[in-house]
C-alpha positions in Angstrom: 0.0 0.0 0.0 1.3 3.4 -0.9 1.9 6.1 1.7 0.3 9.5 1.6 3.7 11.1 0.5 3.9 8.6 -2.4 0.4 9.5 -3.5 1.2 13.2 -3.5 4.4 12.7 -5.4 2.7 10.6 -8.0 -0.1 13.2 -8.5 2.3 16.1 -9.0 5.8 15.6 -10.4 6.9 19.1 -9.3 6.7 18.2 -5.6 9.9 17.3 -3.7 10.0 15.3 -0.5 12.9 15.6 2.0 13.3 13.7 5.3 15.2 14.5 8.5 15.8 18.1 7.7 17.0 20.2 10.7 15.3 23.6 11.3 17.7 26.4 12.1 15.1 29.1 12.5 11.3 29.4 12.6 9.3 32.6 12.3 5.5 33.2 12.4 3.7 36.3 11.4 0.1 37.3 10.5 -0.8 37.9 6.9 -2.1 41.4 6.1 -6.0 41.6 6.0 -6.3 37.9 6.7 -6.6 35.5 9.6 -3.8 33.2 8.2 -0.5 32.9 9.9 2.6 32.6 7.6 5.3 30.3 8.9 8.8 30.7 7.5 11.5 28.0 8.1 15.2 28.2 7.5 16.8 24.7 7.2 20.5 23.8 7.7 22.3 23.6 4.4 19.7 25.6 2.5 19.7 29.4 1.6 16.0 29.3 0.5 13.1 30.0 2.8 10.4 27.4 3.3 6.9 28.8 3.8 3.5 27.5 4.8 0.2 29.0 6.1 -2.0 27.9 8.9 -5.1 29.3 10.6 -3.6 28.7 14.1 0.0 29.3 15.3 2.3 26.4 15.2 4.7 25.2 17.9 8.3 26.4 17.6 10.3 24.1 15.4 13.8 25.6 15.9 16.2 22.7 16.3 13.7 20.0 15.3 14.0 17.4 12.6 11.2 17.4 10.1 10.0 15.7 6.9 8.8 18.1 4.2 6.9 17.9 1.0 7.3 21.1 -1.0 7.6 22.8 -4.5 9.7 25.7 -5.7 8.3 29.0 -6.8 9.6 32.5 -7.5 8.4 35.7 -5.7 9.1 39.3 -6.6 10.2 41.1 -3.5 11.3 44.7 -3.7 12.1 44.3 -7.4 14.2 41.2 -7.0 13.1 37.7 -8.0 13.6 35.3 -5.0 13.2 31.6 -4.9 10.8 30.3 -2.2 9.8 26.8 -1.3 6.1 26.4 -0.6 5.5 23.6 1.9 2.5 21.3 1.1 3.1 18.8 4.0 5.2 19.0 7.2 5.6 16.3 9.8 8.0 15.8 12.7 10.6 13.2 11.9 
């Protein structure tokens, strides 16, 4: 039987799954004019921010090992194109 991750990866080829990633920093902030909370993660060995949204705040993940399923996208911030990873699924390892 296939796992939930395998099903996600099979549906969308652009998704990437990584396991046992160590979080070096975790920041939460409210989105403007919305009740969503944006979570931004920095992972050891990566210069790209990993982002996900939740309705409620999430526990602090700094120093934790996590499994992520994500896809890459590009955002225009202050006139610069910046690569950002959008997290689809996050689980504690």
